[in-house]
N, C-alpha and C positions, 0 to 999 in steps of 0.2 A: 776921524773916527766917529761913527754914529752913536748917539747915546741910546741907552736901553729904553724901551717903552715903559711907561709907568705901570705898575702892578698894584692890585688892591686885594686885600684879604677877602675871601669869599664871605666870611662872617660879617664884615663891615658893609659889603654890598647888599647882603640880605637885610641887614638892619636898616640901611638907607631906603631900599625899595619898600620894605614893610612900613617904615615911618611915613613915607609919602602916601602910600595907599590908605593907611589908617587915618592920617590927617585929612585925607580926602573924604573920609566917611566909612571906609570898609572896616568891619569888626576885626579886632586884633588877630584872632586865630585864622581868619580867612586871608588877611593881609600877609601874614607870615607864610601861609601855604603858597600863595601866589608868588611871593618874593623868592622863596626857595626854588620853585620850579623855574622861574626866569633866570636866576643865577646859575642853576644847574645847566641850563641851555648854553650859557657862555662857558662854563667849566668844560663841557663836552665839545665845544668848538662850533656850536650852531649859533653863530653870532647874529643871524637875522631873526632868530626866534628866542633870544634871551632878553636881556635888559633893553634891547632895541624896541621891544613891545611895551615898555613901561609908560612912555609918554602917550602912545595911543590908548592904552588902558585908562590912564588918568583922564584923557579927553572923553572917553566913553562914560566914565563915572560922572563927569561934570555935565554931560549932555543928557544923562539919564539912560543911555544905551545899555549900561551894565547895572543890574540890580545888585544891591548890597546886603539886604536882609531877607529873611524868610528861608524856607527849606524847599528842596526839590519835591515835587509831587509824584507819587506813584500812580502812573496811568494804568498799568496792568502788571500783575505778577502771577506766575504759576511755576511752582517747583523751583528750579534753579535759573529761571529766566525772569527778567523784569524790564519794564520800560518806565523811565523817569521823564518828567517834564522838568527841565533845568531852570525854568522861570527866568532865564537870562542872567543867572547868578554867575560869579566868577568861574571861568572854565577850569583852571588848575585845581581850585578847591573842590569843584564838583567831581572831577575825575578821581582825585585822591579819596574823596568820600565814597565814590562808587567802587573803587578798588578795595577799600576796607570792607564794604559789604560783600563784594564778590569773593574776596579771599576767605571770609568766614563761611560762606556758602560752599565754596569749593573744597574747603577742609572737611566739610560734612558730607558732601555729595560727589566730590571728584571734579566738578566743573560748575561754573556760573557765568552767565552772560547778562549784561545790562546794556540796553540801548538808551541813549539820552537825546531827547529832542530839546530844542531851544536852549542849549548851553551857550554861554559866551565863549569866545576864542580860548582854546586850550593850550596854546604855546607849543613847545617842542615835544613831540611824542616820545622820543627816546628817553627823556628825563624820568618817565614813569617806569620804564622797564626794569632798571636796576633795583627798584623797590620790590619787584616781584621775584626776579631771579635770585636775589639775595635770600629769599625764603624758600628756594627750591621749587618755585612755581613757574609755569609757562604763562606768558601773557600775550594776548593779541589786542591791538588798539588801532582803530580805523577812524578817520574823520573826514567829513565833507562840510561845505558851507553853502547852503541853498541860497544865501544872499548874494553870492559872488559867482562869476564864471570867467575863466581866462584860458581854458583848454578846449580845443575843438575835438570832436570825435574823428577817428581816423577817416580820411577821405573828405572831410568837411573843412570849411573855412570860418565858421561862426562858433564862438565860444559857447560851451555847454556845461563844462565841469570846472571845479577848482582842481588844483593838483592832486587832491584826494590821497593823502598819505596813508601808508600801511606800516605798522610797526609790530615787531615780534621780539620778545625776550625769551631766550632759550638757555636754561642752566646746562653746564657741561661738566661740573665737578671742579672746574678751574674758572678761568675768566669766561663770562657768559657770552653768547652770541647775541648781539643787539642789532636787529635789522630796523632801519627807519628810512623808508624809501617813499617815493611818490609814484603815482600812475602817470606822471608827466616827466619830461626831460629836465625841467628845472622848476623853480618855485616862484610864487609871487613876491616873496620877500627878497630874493636875490635880484630878480628883474627890476623891481622897484628901486632897490639900492643902486644898481648900475645905471638906471635911467637918471636918477638924481645926480650921480657923479659923472655923467656924460661918458660912461664906459660901455663896452660891448662884451657879449659872451664869447667864450673861446670857440664855440662851434655854432652852427646854424640850428639852434634848438627852437626856433620860432618860425612862424610864417606871417607874412603881411596879410592885409585884408583881401588880397587877390590870390593868396595861396602860394606865394613865392617864398622860398627859404630865406631866412635872415638870422643874423646874430645881433641885431640892433634892437634893444628893448624899446626904443622909440616907436616901433611899429605897433606896440600894444596900446599906445596912446594916440595914434593917428586915426583918421577917418578915411575909409572904413577901418575899424580896429583889427589888428592882427591878433594872433593867439599863440599860446605855448603849445608845442607838439607833445603828443602822448609818448610814453616810453616806447622805443623802437623807431621813433622818428618817421621820416618820409617812406622808408622802406618796409619797416615792420611795426608800424604804429598800431596795428590791430591788437598787439599784445598789451600795450598801455591802455588802449580803448577798453579791452576786456577787463583789465584790472579796475579801471574807473567804474565800470558798470557793477562789478562785485562790491566795491566800496559803497556805491549809491544804494544797492540792495540791502547791505548790512547796516547802513546808517539810516538814511531816510526811509528805506522800505520797512525795516523792523521797527523803527521809532514811530512810523506812521506820520512823519512830517518831513517834507523835503521840497524839492523843486516844483512839485505840483501845487504848492501852497504860496500865498502871498509872502513877500519878504518881511522879516521882522528885524533886520539889521545884522551887522557884522557878528558872526558867531560860529557855532559848530553844531553839527549833528554827529553823535559819537556812538561807536560800538566797541564794547570792552568785554573781553572774555578771559577768564582765569582757568587754568587747568592744573590740577594737582597730580603729578606723575605717580604718587603713591597709590592713587585710586586705580591706576592702570597696571603697568608692569612693575611698578615700584621705582622710586627715585634712583636707587643705585643702578638698576638696569637701564633706566633712561639715560643717566649721565655716562654710563659705560659706552652707550651707542653714540651719543652726541659728542662726548669727549674724544672718542676714536675718530669721528668724522672731522672734528676741529683740528686734531693733530695731523691727520692725513692731508688736510688742505694746507696747513702751514708748511708741511714738509714737501709739498708739491714743487717740482722743478719750475722756477720762474722763467717766464719768457723774456726776451730782450727788452730792456728798459725798466724792468721791475727787479727790485732787490730781493723781494720775497712775497709770498702770498699773505695777505692780511685778511683776517675774518671781519665780517661786518661788526662795527662797534669797537674794534680793537684799538684803533687810533684814538677814538673819543675817550675810551677808558684811560688810556695812557695820559692823554691831555688832562683829563679830570683829576687824576692822581697828582700829576705834576703841578697843576695850578692850585690845588689845595695846599700843597707844600710851599710853593714859591710865589703865590699870588696870581690873580686873574688879570690877564692882559686883554682889555676891552678893545673892540674894534673902534677905530677913530670916529669920533662924532657922537658916540652913544651917550656919554655923560653930558655932552653939550646939548643934546636933544632933551635931556631931562632937566637941565639947569633952570629954564624958565619956570617949570613946575616947582622946583625946589625953592626958588625965590618967592613964588606966589604962596606956597604953603608954609614957608618959614622953616624948612628942613635943611640942615647943613650937610653938604656932600662929604663923603669920607676922604680922608687924606691917603695918598698912595703910600704903600710900604716901601716902594722903590720908585724914585722920581726919574723922569726922563732927563 
């Protein structure tokens, strides 16, 4: 009989991550914000974008790649729109700060949009959505990284884009719809993990350097380098290509900083928008529509192989609630990747609430 995997209280993991970041030099409020976003990633099941990122973040602090103090600079602002220079400050803290500003503006004017250039990496996009939908607000969040490229345009073989995620939080009057997708068929986080573990993808979501389909992440590290395919793959990849271009326009384009500029290191260019349904048809009318659509989708007759139709984010919210109650089950190797930093910084790892 296999023993149960260890589980950790979410609170203890937040405290652990926060202590590591603070000991590394990050101010306490920012360390707490980053830690909460990372642990929320694991709570939702996005294990490549949760505490898996803590060791790389600590390395960025040590190398100077992530700034710790100072404030974002307002590059331009007019009405309900603004552009910030993130000054390479911690991405999760920056996005939460931008959300606070955008929510206040949207309450007054119905909508608010903020583009952020030169942010550090912002972790899992879905983690921010619940913070908006819980207040009856619609949120859009898009991100690109001008420093990196791993996705080819449709019909090409050379990397041009990052996976370019797009997230949307939609209130329904019940459980919200939480969309967190990429313009590519898979992510850098997953392909990097599978490559380290010597495993392959379930489908041919990659092409090698000659343009041949592959499910082996090793093609991304070979010469000539392969790439990740856009959403739609070999047959309909023009769809993902189009989405990637939209993300580039709303992030790098609106922020005025992107792939046309010299690289400044691992990070993100961000577009964030908050919409207050009360300023349009009203929140009750909005959720009457979105709630109806949500229920109609759930009750749709499932095709063979599917128990039922699930809405985007539904499984993640279920997992989030369960792991808050029963403890977080971390992906194997995550705590081990943090352990050298814990030893170096003198921070004690949390004890599991249930041992393997």
